[in-house]
C-alpha positions, 0 to 999 in steps of 0.5 A: 887184733885187726879190725874185720867185717862180719857178715850175718845172714839168715832166715827171718826171725832167727835172731840175727839182729839180737845176736849181731847187736850184742857182739858189736857191743861186746867187741867195740864194732859198729852194728848196722841192721840191714833188715830194718832198712828194708822195713823202714822203706816198707813203712814208707810205702805204707804211709804214702799208699805205694801198695795196691788193692792186692798188696803189691808194691806200685814200683814206678812211684816208689822209684820216683820217690826213693830219692826221698827215702833216707834211713840212718842209724843213731846210738840210743844211750838207754838201750846201748844199741842203734835205733832206726830212723826214717828220714829223721823219725825214730821208727824202731818200734813201729817197723817191727810190727806184723804189718810191716812184716807182711810187706817187707819181703816184696819191698826188699826183692825190688832191684832199685831198692836193694840197689839203694840200700846195698850202696848205703851199707857199703859205705857204712862199712868202708873202714871195716870194724863192723857187724852187719846183718841181713840176707845178702851181706856175705853173698853181695854186700861184702863177699869178701867179708872176713867172717860170715855166719849163716844163721837158721832155725825151724820155722815154728821155733822162729815164730814162737820168738817173734810172737813172744817179742810182740807180746812183750812189746804190748802188740797184737800178735797171733802165733798162726799168722806169724808162722805163715808169714815166716814161711811166706818170708822164706819163700819169697827171700829164698826165690827173689831174682835179686841177691836171694837168701842163700849161705855163702860157700864160705859162711859158718852154719849156726842153727840156734833152734835149741841153743841158749842166748849164752851158748850162742854168744860164746860160740860167737866170740870163739869165732870172732877171735878165731878170725880176727887174730 
């Protein structure tokens, strides 16, 4: 089988990262969670007071600081998956908080932030044999990817999944707040000027609202086998 690039895009909290991680592990590919990269930048902004009182990003200050924002991934032997690091600090858990979720879409919509992250993502995928998920992988980062998948699910299903995930981690969670966040992120992601969330014309649509993990994994392996032959 030839090595290929697999681009998985879709709405927030639809399980993109989970399925991408599982697929990469099964086929021996490198996995990159691009959403985690934008979450890490958002965490940097929160820690360095780069939001004003209205929750808007202080873009001038962030642009000056971008050279100091380094996002990387390190393999975690215990979980068998990569963890996200911000300037050498493991931030895998804290970037999943609702506070970060409430701010990440605004940070991710900033052109110079996207440009910096896309450059890093393209560098990571030069040798192929990579599974990358995000919002614009198949449209902007790797428009020539051999396999593109666009994932979606209803807002209510996605909110419940996010709520359950936070509960398991022992983190505070309010379903109604999460549902509002999901819908707001959908709007911002789909209407931003730079690399808006949209399904690439040659991407396969996967609505996993009512699929089991096993059914989803089986479908993904079927697509991978067909596109890497």
